[in-house]
N, C-alpha and C positions, 0 to 999 in steps of 0.2 A: 504494499500500500504506500509506503514512504517514497519508493522509486518511483511509483506511479505520478504522484503528486509532484515530485521533482522534474519528471518529463513535461507534464503540463505547464508548471511554472516557468520551466526554461523556455518552452516555444513561446510562452506569452511575453517573456522577457525579449526573446528574439524578435517577436513581432512588434513590441513597443519600440525597439530601437529603428525598425524598419519602417515604422510611421515617420519618424523622424528623418530616416534616409531617402525614404520613398513615398513620402506623404503625398507629393505632387502628383502621383500616378493613382492614388486611392485604392490600390489592389495589390496583390502578391501572386506571383507565379511560382509554383514549387514542384517538386516531384517526391514520392515516395513509394515504398514497395507493400505489396499486399500479399498474404500467403493463400489467399483464396479468392476466385472471382465473386463469391457470393457475398463477399464485403461491399461490393460496388453499390448494390441497392440501397445499403445504409448511407454511405459515404456521399453518393450522388445527391440525397436531400439535404446535405449541410453545405456542400461547397460545388463550385462548378468544373466539373471533369472535362478536360479538353481532350484528353488521348489516354488509350490503354495499351500498352506495348509490353507484352509478356505480364510480368508480375510488377511492372512499373507503371504508377499513375501520374499524369501530369494534369496539374489543375490551377484554379484561380481560386481566389477567396478575397472578399473584403475583411475588415479588420473582425467585424462581428461573426462573420462565418469563420476565420481563421481561428477565433478563440473558442468557439464552440467544436471545431474540427480536433483542436489541441487536446480536448478532453478524451479523444478515441486512443490516445498514447502513441501515434505513429511518428518514426522519425523522419523528418522532412529535410529535404535540401531546397533552399531557396535560389531560385533562377532569375536571371537577367529578365526584366519585363520585355516581351518580344517587341512591343511599340517604341522601345527605347534604344534598339541595337543599331540603328542607322539614322542618318539625317538624309532623306531621299531628295531628290530633284524634285522641285516645286514650279507650277505654272502659275502666274499672277493674272493671267487672262485667258479667254477660250482661243485666243489666236496661237497662244504658246503650246496647246494641246494638240496640234494638228498631227504631230508624229507619235501620239500616244505614247509616250516614253517619259512621262512625269505626272505627277499629282496634283490636282488643282488645288488652290488656296480655296477656302470657304466662298469668297467672294467671286474668284473664277468660276466655281461649280455654279453657284446661283445664276450667275450670268450666262454660263453654257445652257442651262436648263432653259433659261427664258429665250436664248437666240433659236433653240429648236424650234419653239412655238411661233417666233417672230419671222423664222425664215421658211416655215412650212405650216402655214395658218390652217390649210385645208386638210392636212394629215395629222397634226400634232396639237395638243393642248397639254399644259403644265398646270397640275393641280396642287395646291398647298393642302395637305389634309391634316396637319397638325403642328404645333410649335413646341421646341423641347423646353427644358428648365431654363436653360441659358438664351432661350429665344431665338434659336435657330429653327429653319423651316424643315418642314418633313414634305419633300417633293416628290412629284411622281409624274411620268410623262404617259400621257394616253395617245396611242397611234391606231389610226384606223382611216381607211379610203374615205369614210364619211365620219369624220371625228365627231361632228355635232349630233349624230342621229343614233339612236338606240336600234340594233339590228339584230336579226335572226342569226347570230355568230357566236362563237364562244369567247368568253373573256379570258385572257391569259395573264399572269403576273410572274415578274421576275423582280426580286428584291435583294440587296447586298448589304454586307457590313452591318447587320446589328450587332455583331461584336465589332466594337470600334476600331480593334487593331488589327483587323482581317480585311484587308482593303484592296486585294487584288481584284476583287470582283466588281469593287467601287468603279475603277476606270474602265473595266471590259462592260460594264452596264452603259456607262456613258457613250463608249465606242458603238455598242449594239444599236442604242438608240440612233445616233448618227449614221450608222450602217442601213438600217431599214429606211431611214428617210431619204438618204442621197441615192439608194440604189432603187427606190420605188420608180416604177415606170422604165427601168432599165435592166434589172434583173428579173428574169421570169419568175424564178422561185420566191424572191423577195415580194414582188409585186401580187402574186396568188395570194401568200399569206396575209398582206395587208389589206387585201380585198375581203377577205374570207374570216378574219378574226378581229377581235379587239385587243391590242397589247397595252399593258400597263407595266411600266419598268419604273423602279425605285432605286437609283444607283446607291443611297446611303441611307440606311434606317436608323443610324445612331451617330448623328454629327456631334452630338456633346462628348462622346468617347473618343471619337476620330480625331476631333480637334481640341482635344483636352488641354493642351498648352497655348491655344490661341489659334486665330483662324488663318494664320500664315502657314502652317505646317501641319503634316500628319505625324511628325516625329514626336514621341511621348503620347501616342494614341494607347487607350486602355480599352479592355474588354467591355466593361459595363458602362453605363449611362452616367450622368452627372454625379448620382448619388452612389455610384459604384455597384449598381445593380446589375445584374446578368438579365438582359432583356429576353434571353432566349430560356429562361426558366421561370418568366413572369405570367405566362399565359395560363388559363384555365386549362385543366389537365383531365383527361378522361379517368385515370386512373387515382389522381390524387387530389381532386377537388379544384375549387375555384382559386386557391391561392397556394399552389404547392410549395413555394419557396418562402412562404410566411410573411410576405412583403405585400403592400397595397399594390395594385395595378399602377405601373408608372405611366407618365403622361404619353410616352411613346407606345406602351402597349394600349393604353385606352384608344389612343387614335388609330390604331391597325384594328382593333377590335369594331369601332365606329365604321371605320372604312370597308372593312370585309363584310359588315352586316349591309352596306349599301350595294354592294356588287354581288355576281353569282360566279365566281371564278372557276372555271372548268379545270385548269391545269396551272401548277405553279412550282416555282423552285427559289429556294432561299440559299444565298451564296456565302460561303464561310471560307476561312483558311487554317492553316495548321496541318493538314493532311491533303490527299489527293484521291478523293474517293467520292462515290454517289451513294449517298445514305438514303434508303427508302424506307417506309413505315413497317412497323411501329417503333418509337423510341420509348413508349411508356408500358407497352405490353410484351410479355414473352411471347404470346401466341402471335401468329401471322395474321396480316392484312387478308380479308377476304379476296381481295383481288391480288394477292402476291404473285400469281403467275405473269399477270399483266406488269407488276412493278419490276419483277426481275427482267422481263423483256425489254422494258424502255430504259432501265438504268444501264443493263447490258449494251443496249445499242448506243447511249450515251458514251459509256466508255470505251467501246470497241471502236467507234469513229473517231475518238480522240487517240487511239493507239496508231491508227492509220496516218495521223499527222504529226505526232509528237516525237520527242526524243525519246530514245530507249529508257525505260524505267519510270516515264511519267505515268500517273494515275494508274499503278499497278498494286496499290494498298489493298490489304486486306484480300478479299476475293477477286484479284486482277482487276481491282478499280471499283467494285460494288460492296455493299454490305447492307444485312439488315441492321437497322439501328441498334435494337435491343442487344442483337448478338455482339454488337462492338461495346457499347456500354449504354447503360439505362438512362434516359433523360426524362425528367418531369417537369412541365411547364413551358415545353417547347413550343414554337410558332407551328413548325410542321404538323404536329398531332393536333394542334388546334384547329388548323384550317381542315384537316382530313377528318376529324371526328365531329367537331361542332358546326363547321360551315358547309359541310358536303363537298369539299373539294378534293383536289388530288395534288399534294405537295410533297416534293423531297428535298433533302438537304445536299446540296453539291459542293465539296470541298476542293477549292482550286490550286491551291499551293502549300507545299510543305512549310513555306516561309510566310508567316503572317504579314509582316510589313516588307513586301519584294521590292528589292532595288528597282528602281524605276526602269532602268535599261531593259529588263526582262519581261516588262509589261506585254511589248508587241510580240514575243514569242508565244505568251501565254495566251493571247488573242488567237494567233495562228493554230495553236494545238486545239482551243475551244469553240471557235465561233460557228463551224459546222454542225456541232453538236448541239450548241446553243438554239439554231435553228431547227434542226431536225427534232429535238425534243419537244417544242412548241407544237410542230406540225402533228403530233399526236392527237391534240385536241380536236383535229378534224375527222378522227377515226372514231370507230366504235359505233354506238346507237344514239341517234339525235333526231329531234323532231319538235313539232309545236303541240302544245296541249291548250286548246281553246274550248270556250263555252259552246255547247251544241246548238244553245238557242240564239245567242248574240254573235258569236264568233270572236269575242273578246278573249285576251289572254287570260290563264288561269294559274294562279300561284298553286302548284301542284306538286306532289312528291312521287318520285318515281323508284319503284322497288324492283329488283331483280329476285323473283321467288326461289327459294331454296338455294340462295347464294349470299344475299345481303345479311350482314351482320356487323356489330361494333359501329353502327351509325354510316355504314358504306351507303346508304341510299343518296340520291342527288335530287335536287330541287330545279323547278323551273325557273326562269327569270321572270317575276310577276309582270314586267313591264312588256315583255314580248311574249311571253309563253314559251320560250324555246328551252331545251333541255339539252345535255350532251352527256351521255353515259360511256365513259370510258371503260373497255372491258376485252377480256382477251377473246379470241376468235373460239365459236362454239354454237350452240342453239340455246336461246334462253327465253324464260318466260317473265314477262313484264307486267307489274300492277301500278295503275296511276290512281292515287287518292287525292282528295282535295274537300276540305270543309264545305259543305253545302251541296256535293255533287255524289252521284252514285259511283261507287268504285267500278273501274274498267280492267279487264285482264285480257292481255295479248299473249297468246303462245306461240312458241316455234319461231321466234326472231333469231334470224341465221347472221353471225356476226363472222366476216372474213377479215384476214390479215391487211393492213393499211388501206382501209376502206371504211366508208361510212353506211349504216343500214339506217335508212329514214323511217321513222314510225310516227305518224302525226295522229293525234287522238282528239276526239271531241267528247267532251264529258258531258253526261245530262244532268242538269241541275235537279236536285231534289224539289218535290212538291214544298210549298209553302205551308205545311201543315206539320203538327207535332207528330213525333215517334215516340211514345213512352214506353219505357223497360222498367222492370225491378231492378234495383240498385243494391239495396241492403236492408236489413232490419237491424234493430238494436237489442233483440233479444239474446241473453248471454246463457246464462245457467237456469234450467228449468227442468221441473221434476212431476212425475206422476201426483195428482191433488192440488197442483198449483193453479192459481188465478193468474194470468199473465197480462200486463199491460204492454203494448207493442208500438213502435212508430215505425213507419216504412218509408223509405227514400225512393224516389223515383227519378231516372234519368231520361232526358230528353234527346234522343239520336236525330230528331227530325229537323227540317230547316224552318219550321214555323214555331212561334211562341205559345206555350201551353197556358191558358187562362181558364178560370173557372173550373178546375179539375176536380173531380170527386171520385173516390175509391170506394167499393163496396165488397167486403171481405166475406168468404165462404169457405167451407171444407166440408168434405164427404166422409172425414174419418170419424168413425164411430165412438173414439174416446175422447174426442174433443167437441166442445160447444162454444160457439162464438157469441158472446153477450152484448160485445159492441161493435158493428159491424161497418160503421161509414166514418169517414173523415174526408175534409176538404185539403187542399193543397195551395201553397202559395203560387204564383205566377213562375213557370219554369221556362228560362231562358233557351233558345235554340241550340242545337249543334253542341251538346255536351253538358248543358244546364241541369241542374239537380235541385230538387225540392222535397222536404220533409213533411209528412202529414201534420196537420197543424193540432190534431188530438188524438188521442191514443186508441187503438183497437183493442179489444179485450177478448181473451177466451179462456176457458176452463178445460183443464186437463183431469181426466176421470182417475181416481185414486187405483184403478185396476189397470191403467194403461202399462203396458209393458216397457221396459226400459234396456238399452235406448231404442227409440221409436221415432221414426221420422213422419212428420205431419206434414201432409200436402195442403197449401192454401191456394185458393183462386182469388184474384183482385180484379173486379170488372170496373173499368176505367171510362169516364165521360170527361168531355170538356168541351168549352164554346167552340162554336163552328161546326157541331155535330159530330166532333170526334168521339170515336169510342173504342175499346181495345181490351183485351184479357191478358193479364200476365200470371204465371205460374210461379211459385216458390215454396221452399220447405224450412220447416224450423225442427230441430232436432231436440226431443224431450230427453232428460236421462243423460246429458252430457255436461260436464262441468266446464265452462269457459270464463276466463279472465280476460275481458276487452278494455279494461279500465274506464269503462264509461261511466262510473260512478265518480270520476273525477278526482280519486283519491285512492289509497291501498287498503280500504278497509273491508272489500268484498271477501279476501281471504286472509288469513293470519301470515301476512308478509312481514320480514324483519331486514334490517340494513346492517351493511359491515363495511369495512374499508374506510376510506378517507372523504368520501364523499357520498350523500345519500342519493339514491335514484329520485326522480320527480316525475311528475305527471306532465305532458305537453300537449297542447293542442296544435302544434305545429307539424303537418304532414302526416298524420296517422296513417297505418295501413287501411284501416277501416274505422268508420265511426267518427267520432269527435276528439279521442284521446288516445294517447300511447305512453308507455314508459320510458324515460330518457335516463342513461347513466348519469351521475352526478359529475360536479366540476372538479377535476383533480389535475394535479401536475405530474413531473417526471418520477417513477418508481413507485406510484400509488396505484390504488384500485377504488372502485366503486362496486360493490356487491349488492345483489338482491337476491333473498330466498324465500322459500316457503316449503315447511314439512307436511306432507300430506300422507293420509292412509289410504292406499289404493286398494280396492275391493276386489279387484281381478286384474290378471294379466291384459295389458293393452298397449296405447302409445300416449305419448305426451308430443304434441306438435305446437309450434309457435312461428310466428312470423319475426322476421329480425331486420335491421337496417344499421351499416356502419358508414362512418366517416372519420378514418384515421390514417396515421402513418402506415403503409402497408407493410406486413411481415412483422411489424414491431410493437404496434399498439392494436389491441384486439379485444374483440368479444369473446368469451367463452362460456360455455353451457356444460354444466357437471351434475350428475345424478349421484347422490351420495359420495360426493368429492372425487368421483371418476369422470375424467374429461371426456365428453361426448362429441363435442364440435368446437370449433373455433373460426374467427373469420375477422379479417381486417382489410384496409384499405377502403376504397370507395365501393360500397355494396349496397344496391337498392333493395327495396323489400322483397325478401325471399322466405320460403318456408323450410323449417327442419323438422324432423320427425325421428323420435327414438323409441324403442322397445322399453316397457316398464313390467316388471313383476309384481305381482300382489303384496302387499305388505306396506310398512311405513318407509317413505322415501323423503329425501331432501333434493329439491331442484334448485339448483343455484346459477344465476347469471353473473358473470364478473366482467367489467371492462377494466382492462389491466395496460398500464403505460409502463414502457422502458425506461433506461436512465436519460435519454436525451430525445429531442426533437418532438414536433407536434405537426400534423397535417390534417386538413379539411376541417371539420366541425370539431374533432377531437372527443368524439363520444359514440355511442351505441343507443339502439332504440329495441323495443320490443312490443309486440301487440298480439292480441287474439290467441293467446295460450289455450289449448284444448287439453285439458286433463284426461288420464284414463279414468274408468270408472272409479268414483271414491268413496270412501267408508271401509268399515271393518271388513276384511276378506271373509267371505262365507266359509264356515267351518262347521261340521258334524261334530258336537261335542260328546255324543253318545259313543262309548268306545267299549263299553261291556253291557251285556244283558244277563238278567238271572236265569238260572236254569229252573226247569218246570217239571211238571208231572202230566202224563198224557190223561187225555179225556177231561181234563180242568179248564176252564176258560182262561186265557191268556190275554194280557192287554198291557203294553208297553209304549209310551211316547216317545220317539226319537226326537233329539233336541239338537238345534244349530244356532250359531250365531253369527253375525255379519250378514252380509250381503245387502241387496237392495230390494225393498217391497216384499211381496209376499212370495214364498217358498213353496215349491212343488217336489214331493217326495215320490221315489220309485224303487222298485227291486230291480236292481240294474240288469242282472243276467237271467231274472225269472227263476232264481233257484228256490224259491218258496213255493212253487207250484207242487201240490201233492204232499206238502206237509201239514195242511189243516191250517196254516197261517196265511194272512195276507198283510200286505204295507199299503196303507192307504196314502192318497196324495197329500195329506195333512202330516203324515209321519206317524201315524199309529200302527203299532204291529199287533194283530189281534187275531183271535180264531181259537179252536181247540186243537192243540197240536197232536201230531202222532209221536209215538215214541221214537227217539234215536237222537242223532247230532244233527243239528241244523247249521249249516253255514250259508251266508248270503252277503252281498255287497248292496248296502243302502246307498241311493244316490240323492242329492238334495240339489234343485236349481232355483235361482231367484228371478226376478222379472229383468234383470240386466243380462239374463242368460250365463251368468257365473254360477259354477257348480262344484260340489266336493263329494266324494265318494268315502265310505269307511266299510271295510270288511268286519263283520261280526260273526259269532260263534257262540252257541249255548247248547244244553243238553237237555232233552226231555225224556225224563225217566218213565219206565212203565208205571201203570196204575198199582197201587198198593194191594198185595195179594199175600194172606198168611198162609204159610207153607206147612205149618204144625198142624197135623190132621189126627195125631193120636199121642196120648200120655202114657207114662210107665205107670205100674201098680204102685200103691202107696202101702205103708206099715202104719196101722194105728199107734199112735204115741209117738212115732219117729218123725223127724224133720223132713219136709219134702220140698226139693227145689228142682225146678224143669225150666228150659228157656225156650219161650216160644219164639218161633221164626217167622219172619215176613220178608218180600221183596218189593221192589219198585218203589215209587214214591220218591220224594225229593228232600234231603236234609236227614 
């Protein structure tokens, strides 16, 4: 322990001196060794991994990140900041960039971007979509043959240098803009692309990081933004939640999220440096993207084309120039996965040069290596499946979702551009089935769509609008635990799937179940909005369950609905009697004998329950603490316990755990939406425990867990026959013994399990009375008892029925007068 403290203290001391020595850069570049790649998942949540070569990790950290990383105890080697290694050639004006062998000053960059729009007004517009902390502009060039018109064509996006010290792509993107504009109308390939797609090219995504030391030089550039935050760890993440790095969204991140929401990008790439490889999704999931075959193909095409035009050894890293992101090292909060998962796009990350701040004289060579691949990659946006989705009645564009059936997963569906209605589904060759959905329209499925290589298959769809009427469906009821003999009050929630608002709704409840009597059968409902609106009955329905109802027993109900405008419909649903459910709808923990342990009590929350209005949420805790919720129950018969859970935590480290009698049954971590778990339970007393547990560092997501709708196995004392012996008896005399059992649910029914009492003169009634006039002999039989919940127990019983009493002495010996006389009389049979 003492040595561990010294390591931490030493690293922080080193770091403190670096703040003084390198504080102008605001971040630290270093390397260290790991003993297992399994450690990367933990490390990448604390610092920004830059590369992993064998057992050596290269990484960046700001002061806070380095301080937290020091607690892990690794021995680090501080490296020179890559942005400080050279003072590259700079260009003060656009005219000095004509040979593309220098980096622009910030002023020259802005002037060059503006000149593109000035010189090519019919092809190019420059959009300022955000402002950095230091007041610099986030600029992007829009290039299209009809630049002011939204058309049926794919939108494609290139962006570079969100890591401010990785600037090879910065100049290459400026040159690509120039190449497209100057070659339009001259080069057939360029002209075709500009005529058929909408280019968006952002050369510099992090100007504050690139011009860290001032607007006149990129020397001293840093990876992070003005605050030292890695922008490529700052986006919402599919695995780690809204703020995977624990920081607020930076102004640059917010600008990109807003910009992406205003567009429908079909294909994009994010340019970096420090390696030479095409990195395709996912970065945050170990599982492959549903379109992994397509991703490998387009990545391979990029790298192979580069190999045909580059010097030997360029872009051959990892799998000869391509890699799955997670297989290289996991990244959470990256923009690549954000665009793919949340925006319906297709984005990869392309690392252009091993050297981050490339000597300016090498920039023309890197253009030569890459420019054909840059063009070819975007050409893929014209392939796959494309078309228009319009309203069948009006012909207007529809904001629809396009699904590839039996293929799409992890949000790989795409969307139409709502302004035009066009969609572009990039996909590998094959035969596919598509489904088109949109709120207020009837779904449409088109089967057998054939896709071939390097070609587009057009599928135009006209969606039929739904009629402007409600379409009411049963959503849920609020009945949790109910048993035979109960009088039950019930509220019903209706769901409106239709395009019309439901007003004046009334529901009439009925059942044909002989064990149930409905005593309050009507209720009104509030106005229920269209397309997914819900409404809860304004008063309770009530019904009575007969005491003789078996358990568990499913009760079928019918609800006849009417609403204004002549609407009528019937919905069916079930309520199960004899099942114990905790759905926390009491708004507290009083329904069952709940207890708490650990460092923070669980609470009831109304935010996002699985069903109803409430769920249970783990308490607020910090590192190396737990929040525990448990209940001890007597289980009447073997069955299952099931529950719904949700987790938002640091994946693999902070987790929800479920235990039965302190034996771990399941555990979940990361970002997990509502899901069900179910486990077998034997009869008897059991402790059910839910624990949210944190490790020694880091927090991600909401840092908690939720549970809801727990269905317990049949509760109560187990059904047990307590009669274990029976008295012996005598033939021809009436026999009557009541068998006894404890526990179970409801009434009990007895039987002679194997029919062994037949021919003995005895019978076992359904109430457990063993009676009759028995025959002599040994009687062996198995008694069975079953309760209303179908739980049962058996007991083997045995007793002897002796023959009837018979005096066997039939004569006596002679006696002598005056002498004592003793004779033993004899008898057989009888009992005792």
